[in-house]
N, C-alpha and C positions, 0 to 999 in steps of 0.2 A: 413111280415116275410122274412128274408134273408136266402138264401141257400149258402153254401160254402163247400169246401173240406178241410179236414185236411190230411196232408201227413205224412206217417210213414215209418221208416226205418226197417231194418231186425230184430231189437230187440224190435220193437213196439214203439220206441222213435219218437217224433215229429221231422220232418225234414223240411227244408225250401222248399217252392214251390210257384207257382204263387198265389198272393193274389186276387183271383177272387171272386165276389159276384154275385148271380143270383136271379132273381125275382121269379123263380119257380123251382121245383124239376126237371121237364122235361128239362129246360134250363141247369141246372147243369149236368144232366146225359148226355145230348147231348155233352156238352163241354168235359167231361171226356172221352167220346167215341172217340173224335177226338184227344185227347192229351195224352192218357195213355201210349202210346209207348215211347214218349219223357220223360215222368215222370219216367217210369221204367228204361230207359237208364241212368237217372241221379241219380239212387239209391233209388227211392221211391219203396217200396215193397208192400205197401197197402195204401188205402185211406179210410177215414170215411166221409160220407155225413152228414153235420150238417144243421139243421134248427135252426137258431139262435145258442143256445148253446147245443141243444139236438141232440144226435147221432141218425140219422134215420137208418143207416146200415153201416157196414164195408165191404170192398171188396179188395181182393188180386189183385195185378197187375202181379203176377208171373204165368208162364205157369203151367198148370195142369200136375202133374207127372203121367206117364203111367206105 
């Protein structure tokens, strides 16, 4: 099973991002933990973790409003 990230813009539309593939969920999560700031700076507002074609979860890259 392959793990990957789908990148989404402000309106939930898919946007381009690095085409990385990972052997495990842990590897994918470690990678996003290291690169999320660069992705957010390039206009990615949220990501979805995919196992093959199944969405495991979605996550915002935006700061939490106080």
